N, C-alpha and C positions, 0 to 999 in steps of 0.2 A: 630691356628691363634692367634698372640699376641695382647695385648691390643691396641697398636698403629695401627696395621693393621685393627683390628676390628673397632676402632674409625674412621679411614679414610673411611672404607666401609659404615659406618652409615652416615657419612657426605656426601658421594657421593650420597647415596640414597635420602637424604634430598634435595640436590640441583637438582638432576634429577627430583624429584617430583615438586619442586618449580620453575623450570626454566621458564615455560611459564608465570606464574604470575609475576615473577621477571622481565621479559623482558618488561612487560607493565607498570611497576612502574616508575613514574617520578623521576628525580634526587631530592634528599632531600633538597639540598641547591644549587640551580642553579648558584647563583653569585659566591660562593666559588669554585664550580666545574669549572666554566669558568676561574677563576684566576689560578687554578691548571693546567688547560690545557695550558694557556698562558705561565706559567713558564716552563712547560715541553717542549712545542714547542720551547722556546728560547734556549734550550739545544741541539736541534737537527739540523742536516744538511741534505741536499737533498740526500747525498750518504749513509746515515746511514741505518743499519739494526737494528731493535729494537724488543724487546720481551715484551709482556704484560703477566706477570705471574698471574694466577687466573683471566683470561680475562672475565669470565662470558659470557654474550651474545655479547661481542665484541664491546661495545660502545666506549671505550677508543681507542682501536686499530684502529677502523674505523675513528675516529676523527683525529688521528695522521698520518694515512697512506698517505694522500696527501702531507705531508711535508718530507717524507723519501723515500729511495729506496724500502724498504719492511718492513711491520709491521706483526709480527707473534704474535699470541695469543695462550696461553696454559692454559688448564683448565682440572681438572680431572672429571668434569661432562660432559658426552657425550651429554646429552640433551642441556646443555648450548652451547657447541661447535656446535651442529647442528643448533641452532638458529643463532649463530654468522655467520656461513657459509652462511646461507640463507640471512641474512642481507647484507653480502658482495656482494652476487649475485644480490640482488634486487637493491642495491644502486650503483652497477657497480664500485666496488673498486677492481681492479685486483691485486693490490700489497698488499693485506691483506690476510693472510691464517691462519688457526686455526687447532690446534692439540689437541688430548686428551692425558693428562698425567699430572704428578706432577713434578714440577721443582726439588724437592729434591729426586726424584726417577728416574727410567729409562726415560730419555727424548730424543727426536729425534734431539738433538743439540750437537755440539762439543764445547769443551772449547774455550773461547775467540771468540765466534761467533758474539757477539752483541756490538754495540756502546752505547746502552742505554737499560736499563731494567726498567719497571714500575711494581708496585704492589699496585694498589689502592684497598682499602677495603679488604686486604688479611691477613696481618700478625697477626691480632687478631683472625683469624679463623684457624690458623695453629697449629697443635698439638705440633710440635717441630720446633721452629723457627731457632735454631742454624744451623742444617743441610741445611735448605732452604737458609738461608743467605749465607752460605759458597758456595752453589751451584750457587747462583746468582753471587757471586763474581767470581767464575770460568768461568761462561758463558760470562762475560763481557771481552771486550778487555782492555788492559792497558789504563788508562785514561778515560775509559767509565764511565757513570753516572748511578746511581740508584735512582729512584724517588718512594717514597712510601707515602701512605695516610692511616693512621691506627686509628681505634677507640680506645681511651684510657679512660677506664671507672673507673680507680682506685681511682680517686679523687672525684668521685660523691658519694653522700650520700646513694644512693640506694644500698642495699646489694647484688650486682650482683654475688659475689662469692658463695652465698647461693642459689640465685634464678636460675641462668642460668643452673647449672647441673640438676635441677629438670625439667626445661622446656625442656632440651635436652632429658632427660630420657623418656618423653612421646612423643618424636618425633616432637616437635613444634619448635625446633631451632637446628642449628648445634653447634659444639664446638665453644665457644667464650671465649678467654682468657681475664682476667681482667688485663690490662696493664696500665702503666704510660708512658708519653712521655719520661721521663728520662730513663726508662728501655728500650724502643725501641731504643733510640739513643745509649745507651750503647751496646746493642746487635748488632747493625749495625757496630759500631766501632770494636767490638770483632771479627767480621767476616773479618776484614782487610780493611774496608773502611776508607777514610780520608775525610776531608772537610765536615763533617756531619753538616748540617744546618737545624734547625727547623724553618720553615718559616710560618709567620702569613698570612693567606689568607683571614682573616676576616670572617671565618666560625665559626662553633661551637667549643668551647674551648676544647672539649673532642676528637677532631680529630687532630692528629699530622701529618702535612705534612712535609716530610723530604727529602732533596736532599743530596746525598753523591756521592763520587767519588772513583773509583778504582785507586790506585796510578799508575803512569806511570812506565813502566818497567825500 
């Protein structure tokens, strides 16, 4: 097992263990979250098929499902996906479905399957963002949009680069990359996206909310 595979397995174990507690946690910044939802909804049409990568327990997918033809969620934590599926049944949302998998690995979707892809609170948790962003680009239809919300800790005074590996080593946190908003924007552009916009939603300055587009064919 290589280091990347081992790291992913460790993160899966962390999220499987943490899933039930995570599902009960309130949104950290409700006002900013609602503005993100509103912006994302404004990009969607009733005929769209959308994918939420790193869907967790399905909160975002279930919020967006009433406004599209179908909302899919993908997460590599089976415990998270099980909770998301149960929430969809309980809430009676028939056009939301959830799959176990990683978007940068074998995924149950064909290229150009989606009109929009979201990745809230994900990119800073990914061991290799380049392959993930390239795969997201492939899964989008030409003209499709990509919406991400990413924790960017690089400008903060706390020495996260030294602290986070130690916390992860004892199993109290997953992998967390220390990123800047400029770095995230650059990586999204490098994957082939255009019209990359960093949008101020009035939330914490260390969270970068970015909307981008896959060029038309």
